[in-house]
N, CA, C and O atoms as a GROMACS GRO file, in nm:
protein
  292
    1UNK      N    1  -0.407   0.343   1.034
    1UNK     CA    2  -0.414   0.396   0.910
    1UNK      C    3  -0.583   0.520   0.920
    1UNK      O    4  -0.677   0.528   0.999
    2UNK      N    5  -0.560   0.565   0.843
    2UNK     CA    6  -0.677   0.687   0.835
    2UNK      C    7  -0.776   0.652   0.696
    2UNK      O    8  -0.749   0.594   0.591
    3UNK      N    9  -0.863   0.695   0.731
    3UNK     CA   10  -1.024   0.664   0.687
    3UNK      C   11  -0.948   0.705   0.526
    3UNK      O   12  -0.901   0.618   0.452
    4UNK      N   13  -0.948   0.836   0.498
    4UNK     CA   14  -0.863   0.895   0.363
    4UNK      C   15  -0.777   0.814   0.305
    4UNK      O   16  -0.751   0.825   0.185
    5UNK      N   17  -0.722   0.724   0.381
    5UNK     CA   18  -0.580   0.640   0.314
    5UNK      C   19  -0.660   0.533   0.265
    5UNK      O   20  -0.661   0.500   0.146
    6UNK      N   21  -0.722   0.483   0.346
    6UNK     CA   22  -0.842   0.324   0.353
    6UNK      C   23  -0.908   0.361   0.216
    6UNK      O   24  -0.890   0.307   0.107
    7UNK      N   25  -0.961   0.429   0.238
    7UNK     CA   26  -1.062   0.478   0.099
    7UNK      C   27  -1.000   0.498  -0.034
    7UNK      O   28  -1.044   0.463  -0.143
    8UNK      N   29  -0.875   0.569  -0.003
    8UNK     CA   30  -0.730   0.554  -0.144
    8UNK      C   31  -0.733   0.425  -0.183
    8UNK      O   32  -0.775   0.399  -0.296
    9UNK      N   33  -0.697   0.338  -0.111
    9UNK     CA   34  -0.633   0.163  -0.113
    9UNK      C   35  -0.742   0.102  -0.171
    9UNK      O   36  -0.722   0.046  -0.278
   10UNK      N   37  -0.868   0.100  -0.117
   10UNK     CA   38  -0.951   0.043  -0.206
   10UNK      C   39  -1.022   0.076  -0.315
   10UNK      O   40  -1.126   0.016  -0.344
   11UNK      N   41  -0.969   0.186  -0.395
   11UNK     CA   42  -0.950   0.225  -0.518
   11UNK      C   43  -0.899   0.124  -0.593
   11UNK      O   44  -0.963   0.080  -0.689
   12UNK      N   45  -0.755   0.066  -0.553
   12UNK     CA   46  -0.610   0.031  -0.673
   12UNK      C   47  -0.727  -0.118  -0.683
   12UNK      O   48  -0.774  -0.196  -0.600
   13UNK      N   49  -0.740  -0.098  -0.841
   13UNK     CA   50  -0.765  -0.250  -0.903
   13UNK      C   51  -0.636  -0.364  -0.881
   13UNK      O   52  -0.516  -0.363  -0.852
   14UNK      N   53  -0.748  -0.464  -0.915
   14UNK     CA   54  -0.649  -0.561  -0.869
   14UNK      C   55  -0.536  -0.585  -0.981
   14UNK      O   56  -0.440  -0.656  -0.951
   15UNK      N   57  -0.543  -0.535  -1.095
   15UNK     CA   58  -0.400  -0.560  -1.198
   15UNK      C   59  -0.334  -0.427  -1.176
   15UNK      O   60  -0.250  -0.393  -1.259
   16UNK      N   61  -0.354  -0.363  -1.095
   16UNK     CA   62  -0.242  -0.236  -1.064
   16UNK      C   63  -0.104  -0.271  -1.003
   16UNK      O   64   0.008  -0.221  -1.012
   17UNK      N   65  -0.174  -0.407  -0.918
   17UNK     CA   66  -0.024  -0.456  -0.820
   17UNK      C   67   0.112  -0.534  -0.902
   17UNK      O   68   0.114  -0.654  -0.930
   18UNK      N   69   0.226  -0.434  -0.933
   18UNK     CA   70   0.308  -0.558  -0.962
   18UNK      C   71   0.428  -0.624  -0.839
   18UNK      O   72   0.436  -0.563  -0.733
   19UNK      N   73   0.474  -0.689  -0.851
   19UNK     CA   74   0.456  -0.792  -0.772
   19UNK      C   75   0.658  -0.781  -0.769
   19UNK      O   76   0.726  -0.756  -0.869
   20UNK      N   77   0.690  -0.797  -0.689
   20UNK     CA   78   0.850  -0.730  -0.660
   20UNK      C   79   0.865  -0.868  -0.563
   20UNK      O   80   0.789  -0.929  -0.487
   21UNK      N   81   1.056  -0.891  -0.626
   21UNK     CA   82   1.128  -0.941  -0.531
   21UNK      C   83   1.246  -0.902  -0.426
   21UNK      O   84   1.347  -0.833  -0.436
   22UNK      N   85   1.199  -0.962  -0.339
   22UNK     CA   86   1.356  -0.921  -0.250
   22UNK      C   87   1.469  -1.003  -0.228
   22UNK      O   88   1.460  -1.105  -0.159
   23UNK      N   89   1.561  -0.972  -0.273
   23UNK     CA   90   1.710  -1.017  -0.297
   23UNK      C   91   1.702  -1.146  -0.189
   23UNK      O   92   1.699  -1.267  -0.213
   24UNK      N   93   1.701  -1.066  -0.049
   24UNK     CA   94   1.722  -1.162   0.072
   24UNK      C   95   1.587  -1.127   0.156
   24UNK      O   96   1.536  -1.017   0.178
   25UNK      N   97   1.534  -1.289   0.204
   25UNK     CA   98   1.429  -1.274   0.278
   25UNK      C   99   1.410  -1.201   0.368
   25UNK      O  100   1.514  -1.174   0.427
   26UNK      N  101   1.326  -1.156   0.405
   26UNK     CA  102   1.271  -1.054   0.511
   26UNK      C  103   1.256  -1.124   0.640
   26UNK      O  104   1.199  -1.225   0.599
   27UNK      N  105   1.266  -1.140   0.770
   27UNK     CA  106   1.171  -1.207   0.815
   27UNK      C  107   1.081  -1.096   0.920
   27UNK      O  108   1.126  -1.022   1.008
   28UNK      N  109   0.942  -1.116   0.875
   28UNK     CA  110   0.857  -1.069   0.960
   28UNK      C  111   0.786  -1.094   1.105
   28UNK      O  112   0.696  -1.170   1.142
   29UNK      N  113   0.847  -1.018   1.155
   29UNK     CA  114   0.842  -1.042   1.358
   29UNK      C  115   0.665  -1.062   1.390
   29UNK      O  116   0.606  -1.163   1.429
   30UNK      N  117   0.612  -0.924   1.357
   30UNK     CA  118   0.463  -0.988   1.339
   30UNK      C  119   0.410  -1.105   1.313
   30UNK      O  120   0.344  -1.152   1.406
   31UNK      N  121   0.423  -1.206   1.158
   31UNK     CA  122   0.373  -1.321   1.187
   31UNK      C  123   0.476  -1.415   1.187
   31UNK      O  124   0.461  -1.520   1.124
   32UNK      N  125   0.576  -1.393   1.245
   32UNK     CA  126   0.632  -1.477   1.246
   32UNK      C  127   0.724  -1.565   1.152
   32UNK      O  128   0.773  -1.675   1.180
   33UNK      N  129   0.738  -1.491   1.030
   33UNK     CA  130   0.730  -1.543   0.841
   33UNK      C  131   0.841  -1.501   0.826
   33UNK      O  132   0.892  -1.441   0.920
   34UNK      N  133   0.925  -1.520   0.690
   34UNK     CA  134   0.995  -1.566   0.647
   34UNK      C  135   0.931  -1.444   0.486
   34UNK      O  136   0.840  -1.497   0.422
   35UNK      N  137   0.955  -1.367   0.457
   35UNK     CA  138   0.858  -1.290   0.332
   35UNK      C  139   0.994  -1.252   0.214
   35UNK      O  140   1.108  -1.210   0.232
   36UNK      N  141   0.930  -1.283   0.110
   36UNK     CA  142   1.052  -1.314  -0.028
   36UNK      C  143   1.043  -1.226  -0.143
   36UNK      O  144   1.124  -1.187  -0.227
   37UNK      N  145   0.872  -1.197  -0.112
   37UNK     CA  146   0.777  -1.084  -0.244
   37UNK      C  147   0.738  -1.053  -0.195
   37UNK      O  148   0.750  -1.076  -0.075
   38UNK      N  149   0.629  -0.948  -0.263
   38UNK     CA  150   0.546  -0.846  -0.238
   38UNK      C  151   0.483  -0.789  -0.314
   38UNK      O  152   0.502  -0.837  -0.426
   39UNK      N  153   0.390  -0.682  -0.316
   39UNK     CA  154   0.311  -0.663  -0.492
   39UNK      C  155   0.301  -0.464  -0.428
   39UNK      O  156   0.258  -0.430  -0.318
   40UNK      N  157   0.333  -0.403  -0.498
   40UNK     CA  158   0.310  -0.242  -0.501
   40UNK      C  159   0.225  -0.186  -0.546
   40UNK      O  160   0.228  -0.221  -0.664
   41UNK      N  161   0.139  -0.114  -0.533
   41UNK     CA  162   0.070   0.026  -0.636
   41UNK      C  163   0.104   0.145  -0.609
   41UNK      O  164   0.182   0.159  -0.516
   42UNK      N  165   0.067   0.237  -0.664
   42UNK     CA  166   0.039   0.388  -0.632
   42UNK      C  167  -0.105   0.375  -0.640
   42UNK      O  168  -0.170   0.282  -0.686
   43UNK      N  169  -0.161   0.529  -0.565
   43UNK     CA  170  -0.267   0.603  -0.665
   43UNK      C  171  -0.265   0.734  -0.608
   43UNK      O  172  -0.220   0.777  -0.501
   44UNK      N  173  -0.340   0.802  -0.730
   44UNK     CA  174  -0.307   0.990  -0.677
   44UNK      C  175  -0.371   0.951  -0.504
   44UNK      O  176  -0.434   0.851  -0.471
   45UNK      N  177  -0.327   1.070  -0.416
   45UNK     CA  178  -0.343   1.082  -0.323
   45UNK      C  179  -0.335   1.217  -0.270
   45UNK      O  180  -0.220   1.259  -0.279
   46UNK      N  181  -0.448   1.330  -0.199
   46UNK     CA  182  -0.392   1.430  -0.122
   46UNK      C  183  -0.372   1.452   0.006
   46UNK      O  184  -0.448   1.398   0.085
   47UNK      N  185  -0.292   1.513   0.041
   47UNK     CA  186  -0.301   1.465   0.172
   47UNK      C  187  -0.339   1.570   0.243
   47UNK      O  188  -0.311   1.682   0.202
   48UNK      N  189  -0.407   1.554   0.360
   48UNK     CA  190  -0.442   1.682   0.445
   48UNK      C  191  -0.570   1.731   0.406
   48UNK      O  192  -0.578   1.846   0.450
   49UNK      N  193  -0.681   1.695   0.341
   49UNK     CA  194  -0.795   1.694   0.236
   49UNK      C  195  -0.885   1.782   0.332
   49UNK      O  196  -0.966   1.873   0.313
   50UNK      N  197  -0.853   1.739   0.405
   50UNK     CA  198  -0.942   1.866   0.489
   50UNK      C  199  -0.965   1.961   0.532
   50UNK      O  200  -1.067   2.017   0.572
   51UNK      N  201  -0.813   1.996   0.522
   51UNK     CA  202  -0.778   2.159   0.580
   51UNK      C  203  -0.807   2.219   0.393
   51UNK      O  204  -0.822   2.146   0.295
   52UNK      N  205  -0.806   2.362   0.397
   52UNK     CA  206  -0.809   2.474   0.339
   52UNK      C  207  -0.709   2.400   0.210
   52UNK      O  208  -0.609   2.329   0.224
   53UNK      N  209  -0.770   2.440   0.096
   53UNK     CA  210  -0.698   2.423  -0.026
   53UNK      C  211  -0.568   2.426  -0.063
   53UNK      O  212  -0.504   2.348  -0.133
   54UNK      N  213  -0.525   2.563   0.012
   54UNK     CA  214  -0.328   2.651   0.045
   54UNK      C  215  -0.315   2.528   0.134
   54UNK      O  216  -0.193   2.541   0.132
   55UNK      N  217  -0.330   2.432   0.202
   55UNK     CA  218  -0.262   2.350   0.286
   55UNK      C  219  -0.262   2.196   0.245
   55UNK      O  220  -0.182   2.112   0.288
   56UNK      N  221  -0.370   2.173   0.152
   56UNK     CA  222  -0.346   2.043   0.112
   56UNK      C  223  -0.299   1.975  -0.027
   56UNK      O  224  -0.348   1.994  -0.138
   57UNK      N  225  -0.186   1.886   0.010
   57UNK     CA  226  -0.060   1.823  -0.050
   57UNK      C  227  -0.076   1.730  -0.160
   57UNK      O  228  -0.049   1.612  -0.137
   58UNK      N  229  -0.118   1.765  -0.280
   58UNK     CA  230  -0.130   1.660  -0.418
   58UNK      C  231   0.009   1.575  -0.392
   58UNK      O  232   0.122   1.621  -0.374
   59UNK      N  233  -0.022   1.473  -0.394
   59UNK     CA  234   0.093   1.402  -0.438
   59UNK      C  235   0.024   1.227  -0.489
   59UNK      O  236  -0.085   1.216  -0.544
   60UNK      N  237   0.127   1.092  -0.451
   60UNK     CA  238   0.061   0.966  -0.437
   60UNK      C  239   0.060   0.898  -0.371
   60UNK      O  240   0.149   0.927  -0.292
   61UNK      N  241  -0.019   0.754  -0.321
   61UNK     CA  242   0.010   0.680  -0.212
   61UNK      C  243   0.033   0.579  -0.291
   61UNK      O  244  -0.032   0.531  -0.384
   62UNK      N  245   0.204   0.533  -0.208
   62UNK     CA  246   0.277   0.419  -0.254
   62UNK      C  247   0.203   0.271  -0.140
   62UNK      O  248   0.257   0.263  -0.029
   63UNK      N  249   0.164   0.236  -0.150
   63UNK     CA  250   0.128   0.122  -0.111
   63UNK      C  251   0.211  -0.061  -0.119
   63UNK      O  252   0.224  -0.107  -0.232
   64UNK      N  253   0.245  -0.122  -0.033
   64UNK     CA  254   0.297  -0.237  -0.027
   64UNK      C  255   0.183  -0.365   0.043
   64UNK      O  256   0.096  -0.348   0.130
   65UNK      N  257   0.211  -0.458  -0.011
   65UNK     CA  258   0.137  -0.551   0.036
   65UNK      C  259   0.169  -0.704   0.007
   65UNK      O  260   0.208  -0.743  -0.103
   66UNK      N  261   0.149  -0.789   0.119
   66UNK     CA  262   0.228  -0.911   0.108
   66UNK      C  263   0.131  -1.026   0.068
   66UNK      O  264   0.037  -1.052   0.144
   67UNK      N  265   0.148  -1.093  -0.046
   67UNK     CA  266   0.002  -1.176  -0.088
   67UNK      C  267  -0.019  -1.324  -0.019
   67UNK      O  268  -0.119  -1.394  -0.007
   68UNK      N  269   0.088  -1.339   0.013
   68UNK     CA  270   0.076  -1.478   0.110
   68UNK      C  271   0.006  -1.448   0.260
   68UNK      O  272  -0.019  -1.531   0.347
   69UNK      N  273  -0.018  -1.304   0.264
   69UNK     CA  274  -0.092  -1.263   0.399
   69UNK      C  275  -0.225  -1.209   0.345
   69UNK      O  276  -0.309  -1.204   0.434
   70UNK      N  277  -0.262  -1.173   0.242
   70UNK     CA  278  -0.389  -1.121   0.233
   70UNK      C  279  -0.440  -1.262   0.094
   70UNK      O  280  -0.467  -1.230  -0.022
   71UNK      N  281  -0.441  -1.371   0.130
   71UNK     CA  282  -0.526  -1.464   0.039
   71UNK      C  283  -0.648  -1.410   0.037
   71UNK      O  284  -0.694  -1.369   0.144
   72UNK      N  285  -0.726  -1.400  -0.083
   72UNK     CA  286  -0.858  -1.390  -0.127
   72UNK      C  287  -0.893  -1.556  -0.091
   72UNK      O  288  -0.801  -1.637  -0.101
   73UNK      N  289  -1.041  -1.605  -0.045
   73UNK     CA  290  -1.084  -1.739  -0.049
   73UNK      C  291  -1.193  -1.694  -0.132
   73UNK      O  292  -1.276  -1.775  -0.174
   0.00000   0.00000   0.00000
């Protein structure tokens, strides 16, 4: 993940995350767990922001996270 993407994700407030349910559980091979829900959020994002203005692409960054794997202690 690039630094601009990481910074953009860090600006997403806690109340911006929307829960989504998967109709069928998905097996996450990295964690070796079944996942049946996640959260999504979006934030404005400009791709290629280090380039000249004409080459920058404004848009939105859509992020998915899995709450069970990101528990705050």
